[in-house]
C-alpha positions as a Markdown table, in Angstrom:
| # | Residue | x | y | z |
|---|---|---|---|---|
| 1 | Unk | 41.3 | 109.6 | 10.2 |
| 2 | Unk | 43.4 | 107.6 | 13.0 |
| 3 | Unk | 45.7 | 104.8 | 12.3 |
| 4 | Unk | 43.0 | 102.6 | 14.0 |
| 5 | Unk | 40.1 | 103.3 | 11.4 |
| 6 | Unk | 36.9 | 104.9 | 12.2 |
| 7 | Unk | 34.4 | 103.9 | 14.7 |
| 8 | Unk | 31.5 | 104.1 | 11.9 |
| 9 | Unk | 31.5 | 103.0 | 8.0 |
| 10 | Unk | 28.3 | 104.3 | 6.5 |
| 11 | Unk | 27.9 | 102.4 | 3.0 |
| 12 | Unk | 25.4 | 103.5 | 0.4 |
| 13 | Unk | 24.9 | 101.1 | -2.6 |
| 14 | Unk | 24.4 | 103.5 | -5.7 |
| 15 | Unk | 23.0 | 102.8 | -8.6 |
| 16 | Unk | 21.7 | 105.7 | -11.2 |
| 17 | Unk | 21.2 | 108.0 | -8.3 |
| 18 | Unk | 22.6 | 111.5 | -9.0 |
| 19 | Unk | 19.1 | 113.0 | -8.6 |
| 20 | Unk | 18.5 | 111.5 | -5.2 |
| 21 | Unk | 22.6 | 111.4 | -3.6 |
| 22 | Unk | 22.7 | 115.2 | -3.0 |
| 23 | Unk | 19.9 | 115.2 | -0.5 |
| 24 | Unk | 21.2 | 112.2 | 1.1 |
| 25 | Unk | 24.7 | 113.0 | 1.7 |
| 26 | Unk | 23.7 | 116.4 | 3.1 |
| 27 | Unk | 21.7 | 114.3 | 5.3 |
| 28 | Unk | 24.1 | 112.2 | 6.3 |
| 29 | Unk | 27.2 | 115.0 | 6.6 |
| 30 | Unk | 24.9 | 116.6 | 8.8 |
| 31 | Unk | 24.1 | 113.5 | 10.7 |
| 32 | Unk | 28.3 | 112.7 | 11.0 |
| 33 | Unk | 28.8 | 115.8 | 13.0 |
| 34 | Unk | 26.6 | 114.5 | 15.8 |
| 35 | Unk | 28.7 | 111.1 | 16.0 |
| 36 | Unk | 30.7 | 110.9 | 18.9 |
| 37 | Unk | 33.7 | 108.8 | 17.3 |
| 38 | Unk | 35.4 | 109.2 | 13.8 |
| 39 | Unk | 33.0 | 107.6 | 10.3 |
| 40 | Unk | 33.7 | 107.3 | 6.8 |
| 41 | Unk | 31.0 | 107.0 | 4.3 |
| 42 | Unk | 31.6 | 104.8 | 1.4 |
| 43 | Unk | 29.3 | 104.9 | -1.7 |
| 44 | Unk | 29.5 | 102.0 | -4.1 |
| 45 | Unk | 28.9 | 102.9 | -7.8 |
| 46 | Unk | 27.5 | 100.0 | -9.0 |
| 47 | Unk | 28.2 | 100.6 | -12.9 |
| 48 | Unk | 26.0 | 103.5 | -13.3 |
| 49 | Unk | 25.2 | 105.2 | -16.1 |
| 50 | Unk | 24.5 | 109.0 | -15.0 |
| 51 | Unk | 26.6 | 111.0 | -12.9 |
| 52 | Unk | 26.6 | 109.0 | -9.8 |
| 53 | Unk | 30.4 | 108.7 | -9.1 |
| 54 | Unk | 30.7 | 112.6 | -9.8 |
| 55 | Unk | 28.2 | 113.5 | -7.7 |
| 56 | Unk | 29.1 | 111.6 | -4.9 |
| 57 | Unk | 32.8 | 112.5 | -5.1 |
| 58 | Unk | 31.5 | 116.3 | -5.1 |
| 59 | Unk | 31.0 | 115.9 | -1.3 |
| 60 | Unk | 34.0 | 115.5 | -0.2 |
| 61 | Unk | 34.7 | 118.5 | 1.2 |
| 62 | Unk | 31.7 | 118.3 | 3.2 |
| 63 | Unk | 32.5 | 114.5 | 4.4 |
| 64 | Unk | 36.3 | 114.9 | 4.0 |
| 65 | Unk | 36.3 | 110.9 | 4.8 |
| 66 | Unk | 34.0 | 110.1 | 2.0 |
| 67 | Unk | 35.3 | 107.4 | -1.1 |
| 68 | Unk | 33.5 | 106.6 | -3.7 |
| 69 | Unk | 34.1 | 102.4 | -4.8 |
| 70 | Unk | 33.4 | 101.6 | -8.3 |
| 71 | Unk | 32.1 | 97.7 | -8.8 |
| 72 | Unk | 33.0 | 98.8 | -12.7 |
| 73 | Unk | 29.8 | 97.4 | -14.3 |
| 74 | Unk | 26.6 | 96.9 | -12.4 |
| 75 | Unk | 26.6 | 93.7 | -10.3 |
| 76 | Unk | 23.5 | 94.1 | -8.0 |
| 77 | Unk | 23.0 | 95.9 | -4.4 |
| 78 | Unk | 24.2 | 92.6 | -2.7 |
| 79 | Unk | 27.1 | 92.6 | -4.3 |
| 80 | Unk | 27.6 | 96.6 | -4.0 |
| 81 | Unk | 27.2 | 95.7 | 0.3 |
| 82 | Unk | 29.7 | 93.1 | 0.0 |
| 83 | Unk | 32.1 | 95.3 | -2.0 |
| 84 | Unk | 31.6 | 98.3 | 0.5 |
| 85 | Unk | 32.1 | 96.1 | 3.5 |
| 86 | Unk | 35.5 | 94.5 | 2.2 |
| 87 | Unk | 36.5 | 98.2 | 1.7 |
| 88 | Unk | 35.1 | 99.7 | 5.2 |
| 89 | Unk | 37.7 | 100.3 | 8.0 |
| 90 | Unk | 35.1 | 100.9 | 10.6 |
| 91 | Unk | 34.3 | 98.9 | 13.7 |
| 92 | Unk | 30.6 | 99.1 | 12.9 |
| 93 | Unk | 29.7 | 99.1 | 9.2 |
| 94 | Unk | 26.0 | 100.0 | 8.3 |
| 95 | Unk | 24.8 | 100.0 | 4.8 |
| 96 | Unk | 21.6 | 102.3 | 4.0 |
| 97 | Unk | 19.2 | 102.5 | 0.8 |
| 98 | Unk | 20.6 | 105.9 | -1.5 |
| 99 | Unk | 17.2 | 107.3 | -0.7 |
| 100 | Unk | 17.4 | 107.1 | 3.0 |
| 101 | Unk | 13.8 | 105.2 | 3.2 |
| 102 | Unk | 15.0 | 104.7 | 7.1 |
| 103 | Unk | 16.2 | 108.3 | 7.8 |
| 104 | Unk | 20.2 | 108.1 | 8.6 |
| 105 | Unk | 19.3 | 109.4 | 12.4 |
| 106 | Unk | 17.8 | 105.6 | 13.2 |
| 107 | Unk | 21.4 | 104.5 | 12.9 |
| 108 | Unk | 21.7 | 105.8 | 16.6 |
| 109 | Unk | 19.1 | 102.5 | 17.3 |
| 110 | Unk | 20.9 | 100.2 | 15.5 |
| 111 | Unk | 24.2 | 101.0 | 16.9 |
| 112 | Unk | 23.1 | 101.4 | 20.4 |
| 113 | Unk | 21.3 | 98.3 | 20.1 |
| 114 | Unk | 24.7 | 96.3 | 19.0 |
| 115 | Unk | 26.5 | 97.9 | 22.0 |
| 116 | Unk | 23.8 | 97.5 | 24.6 |
| 117 | Unk | 22.6 | 93.9 | 24.0 |
| 118 | Unk | 26.0 | 92.7 | 22.7 |
| 119 | Unk | 25.1 | 91.7 | 19.6 |
| 120 | Unk | 26.9 | 91.0 | 16.1 |
| 121 | Unk | 24.3 | 92.5 | 13.9 |
| 122 | Unk | 21.2 | 94.9 | 14.1 |
| 123 | Unk | 18.6 | 94.7 | 11.3 |
| 124 | Unk | 16.0 | 97.5 | 11.3 |
| 125 | Unk | 12.5 | 96.6 | 11.0 |
| 126 | Unk | 9.4 | 98.4 | 9.4 |
| 127 | Unk | 7.5 | 95.2 | 11.1 |
| 128 | Unk | 8.2 | 95.2 | 14.5 |
| 129 | Unk | 6.1 | 98.8 | 15.0 |
| 130 | Unk | 4.4 | 99.6 | 11.7 |
| 131 | Unk | 3.2 | 102.8 | 13.8 |
| 132 | Unk | 6.9 | 104.2 | 12.3 |
| 133 | Unk | 6.2 | 103.7 | 8.8 |
| 134 | Unk | 5.6 | 107.3 | 7.3 |
| 135 | Unk | 4.6 | 106.3 | 3.8 |
| 136 | Unk | 3.4 | 103.4 | 3.1 |
| 137 | Unk | 3.7 | 101.2 | 0.2 |
| 138 | Unk | 0.8 | 100.2 | -2.1 |
| 139 | Unk | -1.5 | 97.5 | -0.4 |
| 140 | Unk | 0.3 | 95.1 | -2.9 |
| 141 | Unk | 3.9 | 95.6 | -2.3 |
| 142 | Unk | 2.8 | 95.2 | 1.5 |
| 143 | Unk | 1.1 | 92.0 | 1.1 |
| 144 | Unk | 3.6 | 90.6 | -1.0 |
| 145 | Unk | 6.5 | 91.4 | 1.7 |
| 146 | Unk | 4.4 | 89.5 | 4.2 |
| 147 | Unk | 4.0 | 86.5 | 2.4 |
| 148 | Unk | 7.8 | 86.7 | 1.3 |
| 149 | Unk | 8.7 | 87.2 | 5.1 |
| 150 | Unk | 6.9 | 83.9 | 5.7 |
| 151 | Unk | 8.4 | 81.9 | 3.6 |
| 152 | Unk | 11.7 | 82.9 | 4.6 |
| 153 | Unk | 10.7 | 81.9 | 8.1 |
| 154 | Unk | 9.7 | 78.4 | 6.6 |
| 155 | Unk | 12.3 | 78.0 | 4.2 |
| 156 | Unk | 15.4 | 79.8 | 6.5 |
| 157 | Unk | 14.0 | 79.1 | 10.2 |
| 158 | Unk | 15.0 | 82.8 | 10.9 |
| 159 | Unk | 12.9 | 84.5 | 13.3 |
| 160 | Unk | 12.4 | 88.1 | 12.3 |
| 161 | Unk | 9.6 | 89.7 | 11.0 |
| 162 | Unk | 11.6 | 91.8 | 8.7 |
| 163 | Unk | 14.6 | 90.8 | 6.5 |
| 164 | Unk | 13.9 | 93.3 | 3.6 |
| 165 | Unk | 14.3 | 96.7 | 5.4 |
| 166 | Unk | 18.0 | 98.5 | 3.3 |
| 167 | Unk | 19.2 | 99.4 | 6.9 |
| 168 | Unk | 21.5 | 97.0 | 9.0 |
| 169 | Unk | 24.9 | 97.2 | 10.7 |
| 170 | Unk | 27.4 | 94.8 | 11.5 |
| 171 | Unk | 30.6 | 94.4 | 14.1 |
| 172 | Unk | 33.0 | 94.0 | 11.3 |
| 173 | Unk | 35.5 | 91.8 | 12.5 |
| 174 | Unk | 33.1 | 89.4 | 13.8 |
| 175 | Unk | 31.2 | 89.5 | 10.6 |
| 176 | Unk | 33.5 | 89.4 | 7.9 |
| 177 | Unk | 33.0 | 85.7 | 7.5 |
| 178 | Unk | 29.2 | 86.2 | 6.5 |
| 179 | Unk | 30.2 | 88.7 | 3.7 |
| 180 | Unk | 33.0 | 86.4 | 2.5 |
| 181 | Unk | 30.7 | 83.2 | 1.9 |
| 182 | Unk | 27.8 | 85.3 | 0.6 |
| 183 | Unk | 26.9 | 84.5 | -3.1 |
| 184 | Unk | 23.6 | 86.1 | -3.5 |
| 185 | Unk | 24.6 | 89.6 | -5.4 |
| 186 | Unk | 20.9 | 91.2 | -6.1 |
| 187 | Unk | 18.0 | 92.4 | -3.8 |
| 188 | Unk | 17.8 | 88.9 | -2.3 |
| 189 | Unk | 21.0 | 88.6 | -0.4 |
| 190 | Unk | 19.6 | 90.1 | 3.1 |
| 191 | Unk | 18.0 | 87.0 | 4.0 |
| 192 | Unk | 21.7 | 85.1 | 3.0 |
| 193 | Unk | 23.5 | 87.6 | 5.3 |
| 194 | Unk | 21.2 | 86.6 | 8.3 |
| 195 | Unk | 21.3 | 83.0 | 7.6 |
| 196 | Unk | 24.7 | 83.3 | 7.5 |
| 197 | Unk | 24.9 | 85.2 | 11.1 |
| 198 | Unk | 23.0 | 82.5 | 12.8 |
| 199 | Unk | 24.9 | 79.2 | 10.7 |
| 200 | Unk | 28.1 | 80.8 | 12.4 |
| 201 | Unk | 26.8 | 81.3 | 15.8 |
| 202 | Unk | 26.3 | 85.2 | 15.3 |
| 203 | Unk | 24.3 | 86.9 | 17.5 |
| 204 | Unk | 21.1 | 89.5 | 15.8 |
| 205 | Unk | 18.7 | 91.6 | 16.7 |
| 206 | Unk | 15.6 | 93.3 | 14.9 |
| 207 | Unk | 15.1 | 97.1 | 15.9 |
| 208 | Unk | 12.1 | 99.0 | 14.5 |
| 209 | Unk | 12.9 | 102.3 | 12.9 |
| 210 | Unk | 11.1 | 104.9 | 11.0 |
| 211 | Unk | 11.0 | 104.1 | 7.3 |
| 212 | Unk | 9.2 | 105.7 | 4.2 |
| 213 | Unk | 8.4 | 104.2 | 1.1 |
| 214 | Unk | 10.2 | 106.1 | -2.0 |
| 215 | Unk | 7.9 | 105.8 | -5.1 |
| 216 | Unk | 11.4 | 105.8 | -7.4 |
| 217 | Unk | 12.3 | 102.6 | -6.0 |
| 218 | Unk | 14.1 | 100.6 | -8.5 |
| 219 | Unk | 12.6 | 97.1 | -6.9 |
| 220 | Unk | 10.7 | 95.3 | -10.0 |
| 221 | Unk | 7.6 | 93.5 | -8.3 |
| 222 | Unk | 7.6 | 90.7 | -11.1 |
| 223 | Unk | 11.4 | 90.3 | -12.0 |
| 224 | Unk | 13.0 | 90.9 | -8.4 |
| 225 | Unk | 10.4 | 89.5 | -6.5 |
| 226 | Unk | 10.4 | 86.3 | -8.4 |
| 227 | Unk | 14.4 | 86.3 | -8.1 |
| 228 | Unk | 14.5 | 86.9 | -4.3 |
| 229 | Unk | 12.0 | 83.9 | -3.8 |
| 230 | Unk | 14.2 | 81.6 | -5.9 |
| 231 | Unk | 17.3 | 83.5 | -4.1 |
| 232 | Unk | 15.2 | 81.9 | -0.6 |
| 233 | Unk | 15.7 | 78.2 | -1.8 |
| 234 | Unk | 19.2 | 78.8 | -3.3 |
| 235 | Unk | 20.1 | 79.6 | 0.5 |
| 236 | Unk | 18.6 | 76.3 | 1.7 |
| 237 | Unk | 20.2 | 74.5 | -1.0 |
| 238 | Unk | 23.6 | 76.0 | -0.9 |
| 239 | Unk | 23.2 | 75.0 | 3.0 |
| 240 | Unk | 22.4 | 71.3 | 2.6 |
| 241 | Unk | 25.4 | 71.3 | -0.1 |
| 242 | Unk | 27.8 | 72.6 | 2.3 |
| 243 | Unk | 28.7 | 75.8 | 0.8 |
| 244 | Unk | 28.6 | 77.9 | 4.1 |
| 245 | Unk | 31.6 | 75.7 | 6.1 |
| 246 | Unk | 31.7 | 77.1 | 9.8 |
| 247 | Unk | 34.6 | 79.4 | 10.5 |
| 248 | Unk | 35.9 | 80.9 | 13.5 |
| 249 | Unk | 33.3 | 80.7 | 16.1 |
| 250 | Unk | 30.9 | 83.5 | 17.2 |
| 251 | Unk | 28.1 | 83.0 | 20.2 |
| 252 | Unk | 25.6 | 79.9 | 20.2 |
| 253 | Unk | 22.1 | 81.6 | 18.5 |
| 254 | Unk | 21.0 | 84.2 | 16.9 |
| 255 | Unk | 17.6 | 86.0 | 17.5 |
| 256 | Unk | 15.0 | 88.6 | 17.4 |
| 257 | Unk | 14.2 | 91.0 | 20.0 |
């Protein structure tokens, strides 16, 4: 890897993923062969109780740039993503779910959007074009997602129709500040990152991607959904209390396209 760092860092937050990681890392290894520049993979082990770290480490022969970063104890997906970004060296950082619900090949869409649209953040979306969904969630989960998105739009004034897709890319240097100020450590962290991006004048774009629901999802509809709703109000409260101080400037507005 060059001293200047790779062009792309792929961050995979993982908690008890020894069974799903092999297929995921195989597919990422294949994808990296098509990348025009250097790339690295950062697997963040979120205090797993199984062989997640060992399984990830066994892929270093296929992905020489792979690093396994431990959280030590279970902290949550939001913390894991932030930790991965802090450890990343790439010009662009992209995080993806360990089950590759959005195929890793869709990363090209986000990377191209960052470059072509001169954006700082590109988020994968299931709702912009639902015909790209290969496996749907249950009707109840989809309905809950729609309600959650409406609350996000109402409380945080974000323009996006899907903030929760676990597939997002960032220009690392320009977006450092939003990860430094991120406070939410579990599943409600996505709206906070997007709120902070707008707060700091960074430009974000929403891109439709292929996506398929995994029945092995770790999100609890009762416990995690309630916490995510509370997190939205926490973000607004943090903002009102001035807990997101403005730092270096970006562009003037963030929006969807």
